[in-house]
C-alpha positions as CSV (number, residue, x, y, z in Angstrom):
1,M,-21.8,86.0,97.6
2,L,-23.1,85.6,101.4
3,K,-26.5,83.9,101.4
4,T,-28.2,82.6,104.5
5,L,-30.0,78.9,104.4
6,E,-31.6,77.1,106.9
7,A,-30.8,73.7,107.7
8,V,-31.1,71.1,110.4
9,I,-28.3,68.8,111.6
10,D,-28.9,65.4,112.3
11,D,-27.3,64.0,115.7
12,Q,-24.9,62.1,113.1
13,G,-23.2,65.5,112.3
14,R,-25.4,65.7,108.8
15,I,-26.5,68.8,107.0
16,Q,-29.6,68.9,105.4
17,L,-30.5,72.3,103.7
18,L,-34.5,73.0,103.9
19,E,-34.2,74.8,100.4
20,E,-32.4,74.2,97.5
21,V,-29.0,76.3,96.8
22,Q,-27.2,76.1,92.3
23,L,-23.1,77.1,92.8
24,S,-20.8,77.5,89.8
25,K,-18.5,75.7,92.2
26,P,-17.8,74.0,95.8
27,R,-17.8,77.2,98.0
28,R,-16.6,77.3,101.8
29,A,-19.6,77.9,104.4
30,L,-20.4,78.2,108.2
31,V,-22.6,76.9,110.0
32,T,-24.0,78.3,113.7
33,I,-26.0,75.9,115.4
34,L,-28.5,77.5,117.4
35,D,-30.0,76.1,121.1
36,E,-33.7,75.7,120.0
37,E,-34.6,76.7,124.2
38,S,-33.1,80.1,123.9
39,E,-34.3,80.9,120.8
40,E,-38.2,80.6,122.2
41,A,-36.6,82.9,125.5
42,V,-35.1,85.9,122.9
43,S,-38.5,85.2,120.9
44,E,-40.5,85.8,124.3
45,T,-38.4,88.1,125.3
46,S,-38.2,90.4,122.4
47,R,-42.2,89.9,122.3
48,L,-42.8,91.0,126.1
49,S,-40.0,94.0,125.7
50,E,-41.9,95.4,122.8
51,P,-44.2,98.1,124.1
52,A,-41.6,99.5,126.5
53,L,-39.3,99.8,123.2
54,A,-42.1,101.6,121.1
55,A,-43.0,104.3,123.8
56,D,-39.4,105.9,124.0
57,W,-38.9,105.1,120.2
58,N,-42.2,106.7,119.4
59,R,-41.5,109.8,121.0
60,E,-40.9,113.3,119.1
61,E,-37.4,113.6,120.6
62,E,-36.5,110.4,118.6
63,D,-38.0,111.4,115.8
64,E,-36.0,114.6,115.4
65,A,-32.4,112.9,116.4
66,W,-32.8,110.7,113.1
67,R,-34.6,113.3,110.9
68,H,-31.6,114.1,109.4
69,L,-31.1,110.1,108.1
70,Q,-34.7,110.6,106.3
71,P,-34.1,113.2,103.8
72,D,-38.1,113.5,102.3
73,R,-39.7,113.9,105.6
């Protein structure tokens, strides 16, 4: 089972899950520490690049290139 859970790590290194999880036995886990500043920058970059990407993605040539993956279209 792979499941992603949001958590907060305090300055003492204690991990607090932000939602409950029920496990049948102890499990190993991987913890990724997110840099709050870069998370905002990525989000802003994504928002700013969306119009340019949409112009490219919404072309007929792009639809044709991916049509084989959408047989009902």
